[in-house]
N, C-alpha and C positions, 0 to 999 in steps of 0.2 A: 483807207478808205474816212473819207467825213464824219461815218458813225460811230468811227472808233475811238473818236477823238477825244470824246467826253465821257468813257467809260460803258460798259456793259448794259447798264441799268438808266443811261439818259433816256431822256422824253425821246429824242430823234430817233432813238432806235427802234422803240416798240414797232412804228408801222412798217419798218424792214422787215422787222421779226414777224409779224403779223402775215406778210405778206409770203415769206417762206414757208409757215404753217400751211399756207391755205392751197400749198401746191399740190395734184393730186397725190403723189406718193409717199408724204408725208401725212395728206389726208387720209388715206389708208391705212398707215400704221397707226396712227390715234385712232379709228374707228375699231380694228381690230386690238389693239390693246383694251380700249373701251367695254368692248363684248365679252373677251376674256376675264376682266373683271367682273363685269354681269352676270358670268358664267355662275363666276366663283361664290357671289351673291347669293344668285337663285337656288344654286345646290345648299347651301349656310341655311338659306330662310327655308325649305324644302326639308333638310333632314326628316330624318327617321326618326318618331317618338322613341322613348328607352325602352328597351325589353327585360323584363324584369323574371328570371327563372328562379321558382324556392328549390330547394331542394330534394323534394322527393320529384318534382319533375325532370329532372337528368338523365341522363340513358344511363343504364350501368354496363361499363365497356368488358367488364370482368366476367371470367369464368366463376367468381368468387361470392358470397353470398355478405351481404354489406350490410353494416351495423347503423342501428338509427339512434343515437343520445336522446337525452332527454331536453335539449333544446330543436331539436330538427334536423338535426347535422348529417349529415348522411357518407358514409366512406367508411374505413380500413384501422380498425384500433392497433391491427399488426398486420406482417405478412412477409413471406419468405422472400428477398429478391430474387428474381429469376435470371438466368441466363445473360439476358438480354440488358440488362441491366433496370428494370425498370418494370410495373406494373400499372397497365391503364386500367383505372375504375369508372372514370367517369366522364359525361361530355352532353353538350346539350344537342338540341337537335342542329339540321341542316340551318342556317341564317339566312337570306336574302339581304346582303346589304349593298345599298351603292356608295360607288367610290368615295371616300372621305377617310379621316381621322375618328377614331372610335375611341373610347377609354371602359376599360374591363374592371370593374370592381367584384374583387371574390372575398367572403367572410368564410372562416375555416377556423379547424383547430388542427394543431399540428404542433406535434414533438417526438424529441429522439426516443424512442423505445426498445431500439434491439442494443447491440455489442458494435453497431456499424456509427461510431460518432458523427461521422458526414452524412451520413444516411437525409435525404431533402426532398419533398416533395417540389413539383413544378406543374407550370399549366404550358400548354401549345397549343398555339393558334394553326390551325389545319383546310386545306381546301383542297379539293381534287380538280380545280378547274382552273390551269397554271397560269401566271402572268397576274391575278387578281389580285392577292392576300399576301404581306408581307408575313414568312411563317417565322419563326423563334419560339425557344423552350425559354419560358421566365422563372427564375426560381423566386421559391417562395419565403419571405421572413418568419421564421419559425417564433417570434414572441411578439408579434403585431395582432396578427387574429385575422386581417383585415390588408389587403392592398389592392392598388390601383396599376393595370396594363396599359400598355398603349395597342392599338391594334390599328393599323395602314389598310385601306382596300387599294387599292391602284386603280382597279378600275371596278365596274358593278359586279359585284361576289354573289350568285347563287346559291351557296353552300358552303361556307363560313362557319367554324366549328369549332368550340373551347372545349378542349381535352385536360383533364383534369389526371396526373399519374404521379405513382408513390415509387420508389425506392429502398420500402424496407420499414419505417416510419409509419407514427401512426397520423392517417392526414383525414380529418373528415370535413365536407364542403356543404357552406350554408348558403345562404343568398347568393346569386350572381345576377349582376345587372348590365346593362351593354348601351352606353349613351354617344349619343352624336357628340362630338371633341369642339364647340361651337368656336368657343374662344381659342384656340388651335388655328381653326378654319379663316376666323377674323383676323389673328395676326399674320397667317398665309398672305391673304388679300392686303394687307396694308404693307409686307414685303413687297409683294409681288408689283404693286402699284408704285413704291420708291424704285423698282429696279428701272420699272418702263419710265419714270422721271428723271432718270440715271442714264438710260438708252435715249431719251429724247433729248436731253443737254448734248449728250456726246454726239448726235448727228449735227446738232446745233455749232457742234465745234469743227468736226468733221470734214463733214457734207463741202465740198468746195463753192458751191451755190450760196451758202448761209451767208448771211452778212456779218455774222461774227464767226465765222472759220477760221482756223490756228494759217498760218502759212506751210507751203507746201512741207518744207523742212520739218516743223511739229508736228503736222500729220502724220508725215515718214514715221517720224520717231514713236508716236505714241501708238500705229500700226507695228510697229516692230515689237515693242514694250508685250504689246499683245499677245502677238506671237509667240515670245517667249510664255509668259503665261501661258497659255493653251497648251503648251509642250511642257513645262515641269508641271502644269494639274491638271495633264490628261489623265496620266494614272488612277488618277484619285475620282476624277470625273467620270469615267468608265466602270471603276470597280468599287465608289464609293467608299465609306468611313475604312481607315487603315487599322489591322490588327497589328501593332509593331510590339517592339520589346517593353517600349515603356509606354503604349498605351493605355494599361490598364490605372497605372498611377496618375496619370495628366487626365484621364477621364474620371477618376476620383475627386483630382482637386477641383476639377470644374464642378462636380455635383455637389461635392461640401460646401464650395464658395456659397454656390447657389443655396446651400441650405443655411447658411449663416447670415446671406443677407436677408432673406424669408426672415430670420429672428430679428431681424435688426442690428446687425452688427456692422459695422462699416466705420473705418477699413475694417475689413476682415485681417484679424491677427490668430484668431484658434477655432478651427474646425469643430463646431459642439458635436455633431452626429456619427465624427470618425472613433475607428475602434470601441464600437460597441456602445457609445455616449460619454468614453471617457475621452472627449475632444484629443486632438494634434495641434500642435504648434507649427508647421510647416509654413503659413505664410511670416512666422518670426526670421526664418533664417534665408526662404526659397522666395525670391521677388516676384509678386504675381502679379503686378500693376495690369498687365496685359489679359489676364486672364478674367477680368472682369467683363470684358466685351462678350464670352460665350456663356458666363454666366446668368448673364441678360439673356442672352438667348434663351436659356434654362428656363427662365422665370417666367417669361414671355410663352413656356409651353413649347418650345420645341425641345423634339429627341435630343439628348446629350451626344448620340453620334451626327446629329448633324448639326450639332454648335462645332464640335472641334472639328468637323471638317469645315465649315465657313470660316473659322479662325485659322486654317491650313492654308483655304485660299485665298484671303485677307492678306496674309504674311507674305505668300509666292508672289503674289503680285505686286505689294509694297517691297518685294527686295529687287525682283526686276525692273520697278521705275526706278527706285533709289540709287539702284545701283549703274543703270544708265547714268542717271544726273551727275552720280559724283566723277564719273567717268569722263562725261562729258564736259563739267566744269574742269578737270583736271589735263585733258589732252585736247581737247575744243575741237573734235570732229565728234559728228553726229555719227557716222558710221562705224566707228574705233566706240565707239559709248556701246553700241547696240552690241557690235562682237563681245566687248567683256562683258556686256548684261547676260548675254547668252550662255558663255561660258562658264560664269560667275552662278547664274541660278541655276543650273544641268549641270553644275562640278558632280563629279562621285559620289563627295562624301557627305555633298548637301542633300544629295536624295536619298540616298543612307540613311541621315537623319529624320526626315521626314516619311518614307516609307517602312524603313527594314526595323530600324529603331523607336519609332515614335519619340525621338526626342524633343518634345516639343520647346522646352526652354533653350536649348541649342540650336534649333534650327531657326528659331527668334532670335537671339544674339547675333546671327548671322547677317542679317539685315541691318544689323548698326555696324557692320566691319565697314563697307565703303564707305560711310559716313565720315569714320573713325580717320582712313587713310584719307579723306578730303582735306579733314583737319589738319593732317600731318601735312599735307604738301601747302596748304595754304600756310601754314608757321614757316614754313622748312624750303617752299619754293623760290621759284626767283621774283617773283614780284612783293615790292615792300612794302605796298601800298594795300594787301591784302592780309598781311599779318596780324596788324590791330584785332581784325574781325574775327581770327582763326577760333579764338577761345569758344565761338558759339557753337559749329559743328562739335568741336572735342566736346563742349558740354553734353551736346545731345547723342552724341556716341556714348559716352561713358556712361551717363545716364539710362540709356536703353538697354545696353548692356549689365546694366546694376538692376535691372528691373526685370528683368529676362532670363538670367543666368549668370549665377556668382562667378562660376570658375570659368565662364568664359570672361567675363568683366576682369580676372586677375589675370589669365594671359595675355588678354591687350594690355593691361597697363602695364605688364612685362615687357612684352614689345615696344611698347610707346615710349618705355625708360632706355631702354636698350639703342634704340632710336635716336634717343635724346643724346645719349651720351657718346655715341658716332660723331652726331655735329655736336660736339660739346662746345664749340668755338659762338656758336650760335645759341646754345641753349642758357649759356650764363650769362648773356648781356641783360641788362635789367626789361629792354622791352619784350625778347621773348619768354623772361619770367612772370613779367606783369601779365601775358599771354594765359602761361600756364595757372598760374594765381587766380585770375576771373577765372579759368576751366573749372579748376578743383574747387576753389570755394562756392561758384553759383551750383556744381553738382552737389556739393554739402547740402544745402540750403535745401534745393530744389526736392532732393530726397532723405533731405530729414527725418520726415516719416518715418521712412522704413528703415534707415541707419541706425537710430535712436532704439528702437526696440529691438535691432539686431545683436547691436553691442551689448545691451542690456543682459538678452537672453541668453547671448554665447556666455557671457560669464568668464571670458577668458578661455574659453576651452575651446576648442578645434570640433565638430562634427566627424565622427571616425571614416577613415576611407578604408581604401578597399587596400590591404599590406599587400598584395599580390602583384606589384606593378610590373615586374619585369615579366611576368606570365602574360599580360596582356601586351607587349610589346611587338612591333611587327616586325616580320623581316622582309628582304626587298620583295621577292615573287608576291606576298601578300600586302604590301606597301602600292603596286603598281596594279595588280587586275584580282586578283587571290583573293583577298580579305571578305566576309559577308559584315561582318561588324561593323570594320569599314578598311575604306580603301580611298588612295588618292586617282588613281586610273591613271590612261595614258595620255587623253586629251589636250592636258597644257602640257607636256614634254616637248612638242615642237617649237613649242615659245623657246624654250629653254635653250636648242638647237638654235633658232633662227637668231637671237639675240647673241649667243655667242660667237656665232660667224660672225656678225655686226661688227662687236667689239674686235676682231681680227683683223677686217676689213677696214674699218674706218678709225683712225687713231684717236681725232679730236677730242676731247671733253667738251660736253655738252650736261646741261641740266637733265634730259632724257637718261642719258645715258647714267649719271648719279641713282638717278630712281631705279632703271632698273638693275644696279648694281646691288641697291639696298634690297630691294626687292627677291633676289638672287640668295643676298643673304638668308633673310629671312625664310625664305622658302626653303633653301639649304638646311638653316637650325632647327624649322619645324619638322623635318623629315629627320632627322637624325632626332630629335628628341622623342618622334611618335615610334622610332624602330629598338632594333635589340641593339644597334649600335650605341646607345645609351645606359650607362650602366647603373640602372635605375635599382637593382638592387644594393648596391653601394650607396645611395643616393638614399631611400628610405631608411638606412641604418646609420645615416649619416646626425647629426645636430641638426637638420633641416627637415629630418623625416616627416615629423609633423603634417609640415607645411606639402611636403612633398606627396604625401597618401591621400590628401585633401584631392587631386586630381583625379584620383580613381583609376582611368585610361589613360594610359599614353598618349592613343591615336586621339585625343582629343585635338590636339596641335594641327590636324587635317585640315580642318577649316581655316585655320590662320594660313596653310600652306597653299590653300584650294585658292585665296584671297591673292598672295604675295604673285602665282604662278600667274595667275590673268591678268594682275599688272604687268607681268614680266614681259606676254604674250602681248600687251599692248604696246609697252615704250619700245619692243623690237618692228612693232608694226609702222608705229609712227616716226621712227628713225626711217625705215626702210621707203614712205610714204613721202618720207621727206627728198630722199634722197634718189628715187628711181619714179614717184609717180604714184597716185592713188587706186593705176589696174594692178600696179605691181603688188604694191602691199593688201588689197585684197586679194588677188590670187594666191598670197603665201597665208590670207587668213582659211582656205580652203579647208587645206589639210587639218586642225586643230577641229576646225567649224564640223566636221563631217565625221573627226574620231568622235566627238562630243555625241551628233546623232546617232553612229552605230553602239555607245556605251548607251544611251538612250534606250534605244530597240533592245538590245541586250537586258539588259536590266527591268523591261517590262515585261520580257518574256518566261524571265527566271524568277521572279521576286515577291508577284503580285499575283495575291490568288484573284478567282473570279468568282465567287459563291458570298464575296461583302455587301451587297446593298441590301441582306435582310437585318445585317447584323444591327448592333447599338441601339433599336428603338427606345429602350427606358433602361434603368439603374438595373433591372431584374435580371438583367442578360451579364450580368457582370458583378461580383463578388467584390467590396468597396476595398482597395487596396492600399495601403499606409503600411512603408516603412518602420524599421525602427532607430533610423540616422540619430531623430530629432526629439527620441526621448529624455524625458530627465532624467539625471545621474540616479543611481537605485532601483528607476523604474526596470521590473522584473514583468516580463509579456509571455503568458501560455499558450498564445493560437486564439484565447479568447474571453481572456479578464488580466487586470494586472493584479500581482500579489499583493496583499495586505492584513493588515492584521487587525485579531480582532478588539472592539472598542475598549477602552480604559476606562472606569469607573464611571460607565455610562450606557443607556439602554437605549438600542435603537429598533422602535416601531416599523418603520414604513422609510423608503425612501423612492420619489417618483423623478420625474425629467417632465420636461414642456417648453418649449419655445426656447430651447439652448440654458433654460436655466434646470437647476437640481433640488430638489424641495425635500427634507430629512426631520423626518420627526423621531425625537430624542428625548430621554430624560437623563437629567444629571444627578447624583445621589449629592451628597453633603460638601462633596467636594469636586473639583473642576473634574469635567471627564474627557476623554480624548478620542476623536474617534477620526478615521482615516477615509476620506468620500470617493468613490470610484469614478475622481475626476485625475487627470493628470496634472502637475503643480508647473503652468508658468504665469509671470507676475499679469498682474490686470484682475484675477477673480476677488470678485468682494462678495461682501452679506449684504445681500438685497432687503432679507425683512428676516426678525428675530435678534439674536445677542449672541455673540462668539468672538471669535478669531481665528482667524486662519494662518495657515503656517506651511512650510513646505517638511513633509515626512522624510522620514531617512526610506521611504520604499517611494521615493519623486511623484507622492498623488499630493493633494489638498488635505491637507490635514486642521481638522475643525477642533478647536479649543471649547468646550461649553463652558460657560460659568454655575458654580457649586447652586442646586436645586430648582435649574432650570429643567421647564419641561413645555413642550411644544413644537413649532414646526419652525426651521431653520432655512434661507431660501438664499442659493448662491448662483451666482448668474459674475460673465464677464463683464468689464466695467476698463476701457482703457484709464490707466494710470497719467494723473493731472499732466506730468512733465513729456506722456507722450502728446497728449492734447494740444498741449504747446509747439513742440515737436510740427505736427499736423497744422498748426495756425501759420508756423513760420514758412513749413515747404508750400502755401498755399500762398501766400503773402508773397515769396518770392516767384515762385510761376506766373503769377498776374503782376508782377513789376515785369518778368522779362516780355510776357505777352505784348503789354503795356508800351513797352521803349520797342520791341521789336513793330508796332502796328506804327507808331509814332514815327520811326524811321522810315520805316517803308512809304510812308503818305509824304513827309519832306521830300525824297529819293522822287518821287512820282509827280511831284509838283515842281520839282527841280529841271524833269526829265520834258515836261508841259510846256514851263516857262523857254526851253532851250529851244524848241522843238516850234512855237505860234510865236514866241514872244512875249515882251511883259504886256500886259492888261492898259 
């Protein structure tokens, strides 16, 4: 069409776009969108006034006589834990609340007062009107004295109540306030408006009558990728946030990242609020570039469960789209690319990573594996002219793996190394080595902001891994269909049989035959490494035992096996397409597709609960989780604190924390004093006010050497070392340079296409 020759935003395009938007169906859609936004805006403006309850206005829900202290707080000093595990003591009167988000702030006094150190009071949101209030129990932070909870009414609720319960500890409640969360409501309106804009833009590109409509093949591809996304996300869309094996760890990572950003730390290197304020350096060892997205949602006020849920959907959509695009570039057929996207995105191991293990880093890494395959195809494939640009997808793939999952990066690098050695004649050509050099050098420069702190913090030591690798290896039945933590499934095996039959039937060599054999070798090696056939016990006791143990679980190789078997299936279908035609190839694809759908249905029935929509409204529902994997050498964690020595030749009067900084009021005698601070030692801590010198203590804590005669406050905070700031600048400049280079090349390519199509001016 003539309007498309000058670009989407060309002046001549606005007239047909306007005509299309004025059609009755589009007018109806736009009017409905505006009405929805106006309704939400009206509900926000007409929100109820804040409700305040004094402690004396709360109803006594227990059969006990409640105590009132000097500050007017009402509750129990101590009680016996009943058989049901808690004692309901206080409640607000039933509240009539319109639909929307609310913030409930509770002032209280709570502390352990009995022999049960785990006793902890909590609040509960309750209604007897089903479907109107998301009910949950929220923990009480014993140390803070005040906490704000999120309460969401899904519909107008006539009898919402806030209940206060204790399970044996001292719990006194003060003032309680309930206020409409207008900030979150405004964020929801903005996000909904962005969704509507994206929907309208999609309609402009997808509806055949639109002047900006994609061609029929592109529209079919977008529709197919969307179907794959819906199928892969249907479980979460139906049942809400997923409580998998690692969910607490990754929820805490998001929450701690949001806290660090709120305190002004960027990029985030140490979680200042983790481990009861001792701080934790997970970001120094675990790439978390992509976690800034859910952390930003948290800063905007969205619940942490919604944040991680949104992240999961974005990664799933990206996996379906990117795998389709890479397969299309390799095989050149949209139908095969859609089949490959379907098989890979819905692979049993990937679904387990998302829904059973909640392995956020690992399923994010699986997003970049197809990009790595496309880069290797360009480098070792049949087209010589494509090899020079192969470094770009290789850089992007390894960079994404590095920033999402270090173990996934190591496994992908090892796989690529083995493939390079298989094609050693091509690998050691100067042109191929130049491509690898560009990819490696660019990856290092762009990720130097993460790599330099990682190397510095690691200091030559590897994090401790699981020493029982052999115990986690899988038997053949577990590998195929019986594993809970991981399984390969049966859906991809028909492709293996089809490729084997084609190899026996057609003897001539081809590039696809070579690709299929390589994929078969990679899949076989990955399955062998995942199984009990591999001598893991012998490997972990060898000289490479330290490196091997970092893997933790052998079945991590099933992600590589899933992609390799998907490619093998596509190779077989491509061979069949070329030999017998499109219809025969598509009929052959029915079996793996049906097996994948059957596996999905079986998985959804047995693995995902139905009570999850009410979960994860705020962090009070989850106790912050951190492991001991990245603790400094010498640190000893007892579950609440780290062991530390008493001050030497110094006296401490007070320690306080604010905004990620620690302030200590201390005095030194006639000689230099030494104090171990309640901070885990990681490179980057600095004295921001006062005098003294920081050092790493024998207990893995930040030590403070106070000069003789000092008396006053010393403030310690986290600040990146200068060399890390320089690495940040180098990475930023490298990324900007690559983006600029890509933009220039794209503009030149579009210019050449325009000249070729329309002729010179």
